[in-house]
SEMI-735274 format. One record per residue (C-alpha): x, y, z negated; residue number from 1; residue in three letters. Coordinates in steps of 0.25 Angstrom, whole numbers, plus 5000, padded with zeros to 4 digits. Layout:
! residues N
 east north   up  nr rest
    X     Y    Z NUM  Ala
...
END
This chain:
! residues 421
 east north   up  nr rest
 5000  5000 5000   1  Met
 5005  5014 5004   2  Thr
 5004  5026 4995   3  Lys
 4995  5037 5000   4  Leu
 5002  5050 5002   5  Ser
 4996  5063 4999   6  Asp
 4994  5066 5014   7  Thr
 4986  5053 5014   8  Asp
 4978  5056 5002   9  Ala
 4975  5070 5008  10  Ala
 4967  5062 5019  11  His
 4959  5054 5010  12  Leu
 4946  5056 5003  13  His
 4944  5058 4987  14  Pro
 4936  5045 4986  15  Glu
 4947  5037 4993  16  Thr
 4958  5044 4985  17  Leu
 4951  5042 4972  18  Ala
 4954  5027 4973  19  Leu
 4969  5028 4974  20  Ser
 4975  5042 4974  21  Tyr
 4985  5046 4963  22  Gly
 4988  5032 4959  23  Phe
 5000  5023 4963  24  Asp
 4997  5008 4960  25  Pro
 5011  5005 4961  26  Trp
 5014  5013 4949  27  Leu
 5004  5005 4941  28  Ser
 5008  4990 4945  29  Glu
 5000  4991 4958  30  Gly
 4986  4994 4950  31  Ala
 4976  4998 4961  32  Val
 4969  5006 4950  33  Lys
 4976  5015 4940  34  Pro
 4978  5009 4927  35  Pro
 4975  5017 4914  36  Val
 4988  5023 4909  37  Phe
 4985  5023 4894  38  Leu
 4997  5029 4889  39  Thr
 4999  5042 4881  40  Ser
 5014  5045 4886  41  Thr
 5023  5042 4898  42  Phe
 5037  5038 4898  43  Ala
 5047  5047 4906  44  Phe
 5058  5040 4914  45  Lys
 5068  5051 4910  46  Lys
 5068  5062 4899  47  Ala
 5070  5072 4911  48  Ala
 5056  5067 4917  49  Asp
 5049  5070 4904  50  Gly
 5055  5084 4903  51  Lys
 5051  5087 4918  52  Gln
 5037  5081 4916  53  Phe
 5034  5090 4904  54  Phe
 5039  5102 4911  55  Ala
 5030  5100 4922  56  Trp
 5018  5097 4912  57  Ala
 5021  5111 4906  58  His
 5021  5117 4920  59  Gly
 5036  5120 4920  60  Glu
 5043  5122 4933  61  Gly
 5038  5118 4947  62  Ala
 5026  5108 4946  63  Pro
 5029  5093 4949  64  Pro
 5027  5087 4962  65  Lys
 5016  5077 4963  66  Lys
 5020  5064 4956  67  Gly
 5032  5071 4949  68  Glu
 5025  5074 4936  69  Met
 5027  5062 4927  70  Gly
 5018  5057 4916  71  Leu
 5020  5063 4902  72  Ile
 5009  5060 4892  73  Tyr
 4994  5057 4894  74  Ser
 4990  5070 4889  75  Arg
 4997  5077 4900  76  Ile
 4996  5066 4911  77  Asn
 4993  5052 4914  78  Asn
 4992  5043 4926  79  Pro
 4977  5041 4925  80  Asn
 4974  5056 4923  81  Leu
 4983  5059 4935  82  Glu
 4976  5049 4944  83  Ile
 4962  5054 4941  84  Phe
 4967  5069 4942  85  Glu
 4973  5066 4956  86  Asp
 4960  5059 4961  87  Arg
 4950  5069 4955  88  Val
 4958  5080 4961  89  Ala
 4955  5074 4975  90  Leu
 4940  5075 4974  91  Trp
 4942  5090 4972  92  Glu
 4952  5092 4982  93  Gly
 4961  5099 4971  94  Met
 4975  5097 4968  95  Arg
 4975  5095 4953  96  His
 4966  5089 4942  97  Ala
 4967  5088 4927  98  Gln
 4958  5077 4920  99  Ser
 4952  5079 4906 100  Phe
 4945  5071 4895 101  Ser
 4932  5078 4899 102  Ser
 4925  5088 4908 103  Gly
 4925  5098 4896 104  Met
 4940  5096 4894 105  Ala
 4942  5099 4908 106  Ala
 4934  5112 4907 107  Ile
 4939  5117 4894 108  Ala
 4954  5114 4897 109  Thr
 4953  5121 4911 110  Thr
 4946  5134 4905 111  Leu
 4956  5134 4894 112  Leu
 4968  5133 4904 113  Ala
 4963  5144 4913 114  Thr
 4957  5154 4904 115  His
 4962  5162 4892 116  Gly
 4957  5172 4881 117  Pro
 4950  5184 4888 118  Gly
 4946  5176 4901 119  Asp
 4932  5176 4906 120  Glu
 4925  5166 4914 121  Met
 4912  5166 4922 122  Ile
 4904  5153 4921 123  Val
 4893  5149 4930 124  Cys
 4882  5143 4922 125  Ala
 4877  5133 4918 126  Pro
 4889  5124 4915 127  Val
 4890  5111 4907 128  Tyr
 4886  5114 4893 129  Gly
 4900  5110 4887 130  Gly
 4907  5120 4897 131  Thr
 4897  5131 4893 132  Asp
 4900  5128 4878 133  Ser
 4915  5128 4881 134  Leu
 4915  5142 4888 135  Ile
 4904  5148 4880 136  His
 4910  5144 4866 137  His
 4924  5138 4866 138  Phe
 4931  5146 4876 139  Leu
 4925  5159 4871 140  Arg
 4933  5157 4858 141  Arg
 4945  5157 4867 142  Phe
 4942  5171 4873 143  Gly
 4936  5166 4886 144  Leu
 4923  5173 4890 145  Thr
 4913  5167 4900 146  Ala
 4902  5173 4908 147  His
 4891  5164 4913 148  Phe
 4883  5166 4926 149  Val
 4873  5157 4932 150  Pro
 4878  5147 4942 151  Ala
 4872  5148 4956 152  Gly
 4873  5156 4969 153  Ala
 4874  5169 4961 154  Glu
 4885  5165 4952 155  Ala
 4897  5171 4960 156  Pro
 4890  5185 4960 157  Ala
 4887  5184 4945 158  Leu
 4901  5179 4942 159  Ala
 4907  5191 4950 160  Ala
 4900  5201 4941 161  Ala
 4907  5195 4929 162  Leu
 4921  5194 4933 163  Val
 4931  5202 4925 164  Thr
 4946  5203 4925 165  Pro
 4945  5192 4914 166  Arg
 4937  5182 4922 167  Thr
 4946  5170 4923 168  Arg
 4936  5160 4929 169  Ser
 4923  5156 4935 170  Ile
 4918  5143 4930 171  Phe
 4907  5136 4938 172  Ile
 4900  5123 4936 173  Glu
 4894  5119 4949 174  Thr
 4884  5113 4951 175  Pro
 4881  5119 4937 176  Ala
 4877  5110 4926 177  Asn
 4865  5107 4925 178  Pro
 4858  5115 4935 179  Asn
 4866  5112 4948 180  Asn
 4868  5127 4951 181  Arg
 4879  5130 4961 182  Leu
 4889  5141 4960 183  Thr
 4897  5145 4972 184  Asp
 4912  5141 4969 185  Ile
 4917  5148 4982 186  Ala
 4910  5161 4978 187  Ala
 4917  5161 4964 188  Met
 4930  5158 4971 189  Arg
 4928  5170 4980 190  Ala
 4925  5178 4967 191  Leu
 4938  5174 4961 192  Ala
 4946  5177 4973 193  Leu
 4940  5191 4974 194  His
 4944  5193 4959 195  Gln
 4958  5189 4962 196  Leu
 4959  5198 4974 197  Ala
 4954  5210 4966 198  Ala
 4966  5209 4957 199  Gly
 4963  5199 4946 200  Arg
 4976  5194 4939 201  Asn
 4972  5180 4940 202  Arg
 4962  5171 4948 203  Glu
 4948  5169 4943 204  Leu
 4946  5154 4943 205  Leu
 4934  5146 4948 206  Val
 4932  5134 4939 207  Ile
 4922  5124 4943 208  Val
 4916  5112 4935 209  Asp
 4912  5103 4946 210  Asn
 4906  5092 4937 211  Thr
 4892  5093 4942 212  Met
 4895  5091 4956 213  Ala
 4907  5081 4955 214  Gly
 4919  5081 4964 215  Pro
 4912  5073 4976 216  Val
 4902  5084 4980 217  Phe
 4909  5097 4976 218  Ser
 4923  5102 4976 219  His
 4924  5115 4970 220  Pro
 4939  5118 4973 221  Ala
 4936  5118 4988 222  Lys
 4926  5130 4986 223  Val
 4935  5138 4976 224  Gly
 4936  5132 4962 225  Ala
 4950  5133 4956 226  Asp
 4947  5123 4945 227  Ile
 4937  5111 4946 228  Val
 4932  5104 4933 229  Leu
 4925  5091 4931 230  Tyr
 4919  5083 4920 231  Ser
 4925  5070 4926 232  Ala
 4915  5063 4916 233  Thr
 4904  5066 4927 234  Lys
 4905  5062 4942 235  Phe
 4920  5059 4941 236  Ile
 4919  5049 4930 237  Gly
 4905  5045 4934 238  Gly
 4902  5034 4925 239  His
 4899  5040 4911 240  Ser
 4911  5033 4905 241  Asp
 4922  5043 4905 242  Val
 4923  5058 4901 243  Val
 4933  5067 4909 244  Gly
 4936  5080 4916 245  Gly
 4944  5086 4927 246  Val
 4950  5100 4930 247  Ala
 4955  5102 4945 248  Leu
 4963  5113 4951 249  Ala
 4971  5116 4963 250  Asn
 4980  5127 4956 251  Asp
 4992  5121 4950 252  Asp
 4992  5132 4938 253  Glu
 4978  5129 4935 254  Leu
 4979  5114 4934 255  Ile
 4992  5115 4926 256  His
 4985  5124 4916 257  Ala
 4974  5115 4915 258  Ile
 4983  5103 4913 259  Ala
 4991  5110 4903 260  Gln
 4979  5113 4895 261  His
 4974  5099 4896 262  Arg
 4987  5094 4890 263  Ala
 4987  5104 4879 264  Leu
 4972  5101 4876 265  Leu
 4972  5086 4878 266  Gly
 4960  5085 4887 267  Gly
 4965  5075 4896 268  Met
 4958  5062 4898 269  Pro
 4963  5049 4894 270  Asn
 4969  5039 4904 271  Pro
 4957  5030 4904 272  Tyr
 4947  5041 4906 273  Thr
 4956  5046 4918 274  Ala
 4956  5032 4923 275  Trp
 4941  5031 4922 276  Leu
 4939  5044 4930 277  Leu
 4949  5039 4941 278  Thr
 4941  5026 4942 279  Arg
 4928  5035 4944 280  Ser
 4934  5043 4955 281  Leu
 4934  5031 4964 282  Glu
 4919  5031 4964 283  Thr
 4916  5046 4962 284  Leu
 4911  5048 4977 285  Lys
 4902  5036 4978 286  Val
 4896  5039 4964 287  Arg
 4894  5053 4967 288  Ala
 4888  5051 4981 289  Glu
 4878  5040 4976 290  Gln
 4874  5050 4964 291  Gln
 4872  5061 4974 292  Gln
 4863  5052 4983 293  Arg
 4854  5048 4971 294  Asn
 4853  5063 4966 295  Ala
 4849  5068 4980 296  Gln
 4837  5058 4980 297  Gln
 4834  5061 4965 298  Ile
 4835  5077 4967 299  Ala
 4825  5076 4979 300  Ala
 4815  5068 4971 301  Trp
 4816  5077 4959 302  Leu
 4813  5089 4967 303  Ala
 4800  5084 4970 304  Leu
 4795  5081 4956 305  Gln
 4784  5090 4951 306  Pro
 4789  5089 4936 307  Lys
 4803  5095 4940 308  Ile
 4803  5110 4943 309  Arg
 4817  5111 4949 310  His
 4829  5101 4953 311  Val
 4843  5106 4953 312  Cys
 4851  5098 4963 313  Tyr
 4861  5103 4974 314  Leu
 4855  5093 4984 315  Gly
 4842  5101 4983 316  Leu
 4848  5114 4987 317  Leu
 4843  5120 5000 318  Thr
 4848  5131 5009 319  Pro
 4839  5141 5002 320  Thr
 4846  5139 4988 321  Asp
 4856  5149 4984 322  Pro
 4866  5138 4980 323  Glu
 4864  5129 4993 324  Tyr
 4876  5136 5000 325  Ala
 4885  5134 4988 326  Ile
 4881  5119 4988 327  Tyr
 4885  5118 5003 328  Gln
 4898  5124 5000 329  Lys
 4902  5117 4987 330  Gln
 4895  5103 4988 331  His
 4895  5091 4997 332  Ser
 4883  5085 4990 333  Gly
 4873  5088 4979 334  Pro
 4879  5078 4969 335  Gly
 4870  5071 4958 336  Ser
 4866  5081 4947 337  Leu
 4852  5085 4947 338  Ile
 4845  5094 4937 339  Ser
 4830  5097 4937 340  Phe
 4820  5106 4929 341  Tyr
 4807  5099 4924 342  Leu
 4794  5106 4923 343  His
 4795  5106 4908 344  Gly
 4804  5108 4896 345  Asp
 4814  5101 4887 346  Glu
 4804  5091 4882 347  Ala
 4800  5087 4896 348  Arg
 4814  5086 4900 349  Ala
 4817  5077 4889 350  Phe
 4805  5068 4892 351  Ala
 4810  5067 4906 352  Phe
 4824  5063 4901 353  Leu
 4819  5053 4891 354  Asp
 4811  5046 4901 355  His
 4822  5043 4910 356  Leu
 4827  5028 4911 357  Lys
 4838  5027 4922 358  Val
 4844  5041 4920 359  Phe
 4852  5041 4907 360  Arg
 4849  5053 4898 361  Leu
 4863  5058 4896 362  Ala
 4872  5070 4899 363  Val
 4884  5069 4909 364  Ser
 4883  5068 4924 365  Leu
 4889  5061 4936 366  Gly
 4889  5047 4932 367  Ser
 4884  5034 4938 368  Thr
 4871  5034 4930 369  Glu
 4860  5045 4931 370  Ser
 4859  5054 4919 371  Leu
 4849  5065 4914 372  Ala
 4850  5075 4904 373  Gln
 4844  5088 4899 374  His
 4854  5099 4900 375  Pro
 4848  5110 4891 376  Ser
 4848  5101 4879 377  Ser
 4860  5092 4883 378  Met
 4872  5096 4891 379  Thr
 4869  5111 4891 380  His
 4863  5112 4877 381  Ser
 4874  5121 4871 382  Gly
 4871  5132 4881 383  Leu
 4864  5144 4876 384  Thr
 4849  5147 4880 385  Pro
 4854  5158 4889 386  Ala
 4865  5149 4896 387  Asp
 4855  5138 4898 388  Lys
 4846  5148 4905 389  Gln
 4857  5153 4913 390  Leu
 4860  5139 4918 391  Gly
 4845  5135 4920 392  Gly
 4846  5125 4909 393  Ile
 4832  5124 4904 394  Thr
 4825  5113 4896 395  Asp
 4818  5107 4908 396  Asp
 4832  5104 4915 397  Leu
 4836  5090 4917 398  Val
 4850  5086 4923 399  Arg
 4851  5073 4931 400  Leu
 4865  5066 4935 401  Ser
 4861  5056 4945 402  Ile
 4869  5043 4945 403  Gly
 4870  5031 4955 404  Ile
 4858  5023 4951 405  Glu
 4848  5021 4962 406  His
 4840  5034 4965 407  Pro
 4827  5027 4965 408  Asp
 4829  5023 4951 409  Asp
 4833  5037 4947 410  Leu
 4821  5043 4953 411  Ile
 4812  5032 4947 412  Trp
 4818  5036 4933 413  Asp
 4816  5051 4936 414  Leu
 4801  5048 4940 415  Thr
 4797  5041 4928 416  Gln
 4804  5051 4919 417  Ala
 4797  5062 4926 418  Leu
 4784  5055 4925 419  Asp
 4785  5054 4910 420  Ala
 4786  5069 4908 421  Val
END
């Protein structure tokens, strides 16, 4: 077997490279799949190697060429982490990735690595409840101020009115969690470049959490994101059996800052977690495509139900919708996350959820099984009433994550649950 060159790899698709890229079987006794490297520390061949590897880890001197950086300690690097990072970066078409023990670890470490006291950020709401709490409460204690604008087609204009010399970033979760609103990443990038051209001392970063779409149907870096974030627990892991996160960037300085903060804060995944995530990347595309096919059928059916007042699904956008043009630019498919508003209140939403039989009543998303939850009282329960209103998170809102079950069975389950309320 001949080893793939970088030139060879450049011609192949991510779903092909996810099965082999970044791993040499002959470095591991010919194993076809990467073993789990359950070691805390790594031996140096020579003392001079240890000195050089630590210098590179600290950012001293010219950065190492690919393959030159040796292994030091599993809080800094580990073969399982590196294999996963190499492969997940392929899905985004980005140069660098850093893996984390959770999505929140990725988000928190990235924001701490790129912001300082006195900085400001603009946030497109709604975002995941944990992210909202991190920004509203934890980061505020460190002198970071956030201004929230509603996600959607008007977000770039609203953000432009809030930019000051202290603004460091625009944080976007698109599609927004849980209402699937879309924000124009390219327009936010244009805003950042305009500010730089106007004499800003540093670039205004565009940071995108792409968890809700997943890396198969959306690639934010291709339309202007500087940093892309994921809860790898969701579509990347895809089996509800592992918790992880990822931060990706093309800029060497950005990813180095994130890597240094990860090493200092200790938020890396363990080798077995990275191994599980690597395993899951192999089936990411086939899982996501089946979930999307199911979701398209289910969303079309939900839109016809008289007990539902509105369905939020990218596949239902039409050319007259303000976000349709954004969808066309940013997505190759609508994915598998559906939210809908019932005619009713929390009690009716709870009754619907309690009558489901195939759907699991659980938070999270992107896994093989279908999940249903109530954002206002669960994932977004920590938001203030004003922030819930800003994000359209009302008591009658239900969020569905569609899995790989037969779509007829899922529609049957939704039918009997709706009939019971």
